N, C-alpha and C positions, 0 to 999 in steps of 0.2 A: 772584785769584780765592778765593773763602772758601768752605770746603766744610765746613759744617755736619753738625753730626751730633747726632742724639738721644742720652740717657742708652740706654747699654748696656741692656737686656732682663735683669729679675732685677737689677738692681743701681739701690740710692738714686738718686732725680733731689735737684734742686738743692732746698736747703731751710735754716732759717735756721741760722749756727754760734752758736757760743758764742766768736765773736771770731774776728776774719781768721785768724790765726798757728794756726790749726787747722788749715789748709788744706796739703795740699802739692801742686804743681804739677812731672807728668810728665811728660817732654819726652822724644817720641822726633822725632829728627834724621833724618831718612833726604836720599836724593840728588835724592828731585825733590817732598816736601813734609815740613812741618814739625806735626804733630801732636802736645797736647796733653792732659791730664787735671788738671781740677781735684779734686783728693780731699780728703774727710775727713768726718767725723763726718756720717753724710745724706747725701753728697753724692758723685755720682760724674756729673761732667760733660765731655764732648768736645767738641773741635774742630778743624780741621785749617785748613790754607792751602795751598797751592803756592808752592814755594819758584819766585822769577823771579831774573832777573840781576841786579838790582840789590842795592845792599847790605841786610845783613838788619836791621841797625837800623832803618829806615825801616816796613820789614815789623813787627818789632817794636812801634813804635809804634803803627803802627795798629791788631791786635789785641791786644796784652798793657797797653798801658794801662790798660782798662778792669778788669784781674782785680784782685784784692782782693791785697793783699803775703801770700805763702806764707812759710809754718815753711820747707819744704825746697822745692829746686829737684834735681832728681833728672835724670838726661837720661841717656838709651842714642843715640850719635850713630855713623853712618856718613860721616856728611859731611863737607866740609873743614876743616880744621884750624882756617881761619879763619874759617868761619860759628861753629863751634864758640867761638872766642874773641868775635865780636861778642856771641853770645846772653850768656856770662859778663861782659864786661864793660856790657852792658844790665841784666841782674838786680842785679847790684852795683849799678850807679849809682843804679836805680831804686827797688830796694827791701833795699838792702845784705845781699842773701845770693848766696853764693859756691856757685853751683851745684856737685854732686855728681856727676861723671862717671863711670857705671858702667862695668865693667870685667868680661870675661868671666874665670870662676873654675875651680878644678877640679872643687871641689864647694861647692853653695850653694842651700839650700833643698830639697833632697829630688831632685836632681839631680845626677848624676856625670858628668863631662865627658872622654869615653874619648878623643880627638881625640889623636894621636902628640905633639904640642906642644900642651896645651891653650890656649895663649895666642892663637894661631893663628885659632881659630872667632871667628868675627865678631859683635861685642856683640850686634845689632840677633838672631840666631840664639839665643844663648845665653837672653836677657831672653825669648824667644818660646820657649823651652823652660821656663824659668822658670813663664811664666803657663798655659802648658798643665798643669804639674805641679799646679798651680792650681787646673785646672778638672777633675781626675780622678787617680784612684789607678791606673786603668788604662794598658797600653802606647797610646803616642800618636803618630802622621804627622803633624807638622804642617807645612803650602803654605802659604809667606807667597809669595804673586806681586804682588812688585813691577816696582822698573828690574828685578833678578834674580826669578830665582823658585828658593827652596830649597824643597827634599824633607828632613825629618829625621825621623829615630827615634827615640823614645825609651822603652825597655825597661817596664815592669812596678814593675819595681824601681828605676827613674828614673835609668837609665842611657841617658846620650847615647851610643847606637851610631855615629852615623856618619851622611851624608848627602850629596847633591848641589847642583850650583848650575850655575843654566845663565841662558842669556838672559831676559829677559822679554818682554814683547809688542810695547813700542813698541821696545827694541832690536833685537829680531828686525828690526820693518817698517824700523826705520832703515838696519838694515845692508846690508837688498838694495839700498834706493837709494842708499849711497855706496859700495854695491862692483860695483853694475850701471852700466852705458850706460843701457841702453834702458827702464829700469824711475825711474821717474819720481813716482809717486804709488803711494798704499800707503790710501787711504782709500775702500778698498771696502766691497761689499757682501761680508762675510762669512758667511752664512747658508746659502750652498748649493758644495758643495766643486767642481760642475760649472761652475764659473765660468767666462763667456762677456768676460772683458776681463780685460787685466793686472793691474788694482787688484784688483779683488773674488779676482783668484786669490791675488795676494800678501793680503790681508787674510784668504780664507777659510783659506789652506795655514799661516797661520802660528799661527791658533786652531786649528785640529782639530791641528796637530802638536805644539802646546803643551799644549793637554788631553788628547791623543794619548800623550802623551812623562811628564804629571802621571801618569794614569791608571794606568799602566805601572807605574810607579814605585811607587804606592800599593800595588796587587795583588802587588809583589815585596814590600814591606817585610811584607803582612799575612802573608806566607809565613813570614816569620823572627818576629812580633809576634805573629801569633796573632789567631784572628776577632775576639777580643773588642777589638781595638786602636781607638782613638777616630780620625777625620780631621775635623784642623781645620783650616780653610780660614781666611787674614787676606791682608790689604796691597790695596791699591788695584785689583786687577784679579780679587779674590778670590773675588765672586760671578759676573763673568762667564766665568769658569772654571769656576766650581763648575755650573752651567746647562747644563754640553756634559757633564760626565763621570756615567758609568752605574754609579758607586758612591756611599755615603751619606756627606756631609760634614757639618759642623757651621760654619758661618761665624761665626768670634769677631774682627769688627775693630777691636777694640782691643787684641789680644793681647797683644802690646808693652805695651800701657800698665797691662794688667793685670798684667802681669810683672812691672813695675817697681812699681808699689806694692806686690806684695808683698815685693820688697829694701826699699823706702821703711817699710815697716810693721819692716821685722826688723834696719833699721839704727840 
């Protein structure tokens, strides 16, 4: 399944370049999706595909063979080591380019990592914080709504103060099927919390519960970060959750890719 995206609002669209090697390929290799951006002078083009059970190589053959050979490939991966190795082998074989896998840092591009053990912070969370710092010099709350949901606090001075991790929407629903005998279906109507079927109850309960938790955390973070805090929503379920929230948010679907762009430009 190909999840095509339009160029991000406010960023340049595809245009003629002074040679293919002016392009950087930025790659967000997640648990359920492979997302990438072609980035160069006058160019910002994003795309994504769902990750299936098949080997990565045929997927890359179908989706990346048409791409111009990049100057750099910069990767943020929270997927399996095997998938990352396959991606590295594919880019080396097709473009003679060895990808650079990004790792969490203590201090990078205006963001300071205050984790007790900085290297244990997920690299996707770190790169999203770097991306958020490129969007604002104010404090920020970064909400990434993917397989897992993370809510992270970035102070006005650029300090990552900490955050939380909990299951995303699909994991919540799947856990009810795995952990109970009577619940076998979760594809119900999630619009009404006064549900009149089990499937509707699961669908509504998980979405209301998830948005309630996210909204509570945003309000808690605001008490520490102040009223000027920018709340940035990203990830596959960001729009679904944002539509239910009673707080102002900014949707940035390619936040991790924007963070990778900042890292690539400064490497």
